[in-house]
N, C-alpha and C positions, 0 to 999 in steps of 0.2 A: 444577538440573534444566534440560535443554535444552528449547527450544521444541518440538522434534519429540517428545520424551518427554511433554511436557505435552499435546500434541494427542492422542497415543496413549492416555494415561490418561483424558482427557476423553471420548474415543470409547468406551472400555470402560465408563465410568460412564453415558454416554448409552444404551448398549445395555442395561445392567442396569436402567436406569430406564424402558426401553421408549419412549424419546423418539425416535421414528422419523425425524422431520424433522431433528432435531439430529444424530442419529447418521449420517444420510445425508450431510449437509453436511460433517461432520468426516471421514467416510470418504472423501469426494471429495478433501478437502485432503490426506489421507494418501496417496491414490493419486497426486496431482500431485507430492508430495514424493518418493515412490518413483520416479516417472518421471524426476525430476531425478537421482536416484542412479544409475539405470540408464543414462541418457544420458551422464552424466559418468564412469561407472564408479567410483563412490565407495562406500565402506563406510558413511560417515556424512556428513550434511550439517551445515553450520554454521547458527547462528541467522540469519545474514544471508541465507543461501540460502533458508531457510524463509520469512523475511519477504518476500523477493522473490517467492516463489511465491504467498504470501497477497495481496500487493499486485496481482499480475497477475490473480488470481481476483476481487479486489474491483473492479478496473477492468472486467473482463468483465461482472460483475453490474451495475455502474453503466450500462454501455452497453446491456445487456439491458433494464434498467428503463426507460431513455429510449425504447427502441424499443417496448416493450410499452405504455407510456403513450401514445405517439404512435399506435399501432395500436388503441387502445381496448380493451386487455386488462388491466384493473386487477387481476384475480385473479392473473395471472401476474407482474405487476409486484410485487404484495405478496409472493409466494413468493420472488422474487429478492431483495427487500428483507430478508426474514427471513434468507436465507442470507448476505447482505452483513453484517447485524448480527452474526451468529455469527462471521464471518471477521474482522471488525474487532477482536474481543476478543483476537486473537492478535498484533496490532500493538502496538509500544511507544506510549506516550502521545505525542501530537503536540505540537510546540512551539507556543506562542501566536504569533499574527501579529506582535505587537510585538517578540518576541525574534528572529523571522526577519528583521524589518526592520533590527534592530541588526546582525545578521550580514551582511545585504546592504550596509548602509552601510560596514561594515568592509572587505568584499571590494571594493567600488567604490573605496574609498580606496587599498587595497593595489594593485589592478590598474591604477588610473588610468583606469578606464572613463569615457568621456565621451559616448557616444551608444548608440542601439539596436544599432549594428553590433557592439558589444562584448558583446552578450547571451550568446552562447555561452560565452565565457571566464568571465563572471560566474556564469552558471548552473553551470558545472562546479565552480568554486571553492566556491560556496554549497552545492552537493550534498555536496562532500567534508566541509564543516564541520558540516552538520546531519545527514548520514547518512540513516537511515530515519525520523528524527524529525519530518519535515515532508512534507506533501502536495505532490507535484511541481507540480500545477496551481496551487496557491496560491503556491508559490515563484516560478513562472514569471510569474504576474500581478504579484506584488510587485516582481520584478526589472524587468519591463517598465515598471511605473509609475515606479520610481525612475530608470531610464535615460531615460525620456521627459521627466522633469522637469529633467534636467541641461542 
């Protein structure tokens, strides 16, 4: 079953269970996925496309949470956090930091990176190897840490 089908089935189940917050969050994801289909004129989207949509929405929620907390609106931050938690269930399991470090070490050895100037090349190669299995912010921090220590 594709990720898009899973989201649709869980939306129907949430509606049947009258879980309004859950169904609203899932329905929003469905709308964003449909928007990608319309924008790209596709009949179906791949799991990678769906994961990209989910990651984008998670990033927006994280930014909103930070802003709401900064603005003294904990109730809105809690609502955004609940939506974020639902969206995270649609992402593949993330790689542990140690495994990401091993990939970074291998990429640095392959590319011959020697300073922070090589960060772009290293990041590109690491992203290709880990795919959607790692948080981009964590990867960036680990790459920067590795290149700074060279």
